[in-house]
C-alpha positions in Angstrom: 72.3 86.7 60.5 72.1 88.8 63.6 69.4 89.0 66.2 69.2 90.6 69.6 69.8 88.3 72.5 66.2 88.7 73.7 64.8 87.7 70.2 67.3 85.0 69.2 64.8 82.0 69.4 64.4 82.1 65.6 68.1 82.1 65.2 68.5 79.1 67.5 65.9 77.2 65.4 67.9 78.0 62.2 71.1 76.9 63.9 69.6 73.6 64.9 68.1 73.0 61.5 71.4 73.8 59.7 73.4 71.5 62.1 70.9 68.7 61.5 71.6 69.1 57.7 75.4 69.0 58.2 76.0 72.7 57.6 79.1 74.0 59.3 77.9 76.9 61.4 78.2 78.5 64.9 76.4 81.0 67.1 78.5 83.9 68.6 77.9 86.8 70.8 78.2 89.7 68.3 78.5 92.5 70.8 76.1 95.4 71.1 73.7 96.7 68.4 72.9 100.2 69.8 70.1 101.8 71.6 67.1 100.0 73.2 63.9 101.4 71.7 61.7 98.9 73.6 60.4 101.5 76.1 59.4 103.9 73.3 61.6 106.5 74.8 64.9 105.6 73.2 66.8 104.7 76.3 70.5 104.5 76.1 71.0 101.0 77.3 72.7 98.7 74.8 71.1 95.6 73.3 73.3 92.5 73.2 73.2 90.7 69.8 73.9 87.2 68.7 75.0 86.1 65.3 74.7 82.9 63.3 77.8 82.4 61.1 78.0 79.8 58.3 81.2 78.4 56.8 81.8 80.1 53.5 81.8 76.9 51.5 78.3 76.1 52.9 76.6 79.4 52.1 74.9 78.3 48.9 73.6 75.1 50.5 72.4 77.1 53.5 70.5 79.5 51.3 68.8 76.6 49.5 67.8 75.0 52.8 66.4 78.1 54.3 64.5 79.1 51.2 62.9 75.7 51.1 61.6 76.1 54.7 59.8 79.4 53.8 57.5 77.7 51.2 
């Protein structure tokens, strides 16, 4: 999962939830996503992005946990 650094609150919630459920995961700075369209003019400043990475053996359990929280 990837979010912009400005909108990563939801990603931080998921990270905390997964850690509380013993899922091996980490948050990383993922670099830059491209152009900032926030001003409606398509400025050329880059948006920094943050990613939530889950250990490959925990992906299925992660999907089950996150699907259960949407109900």
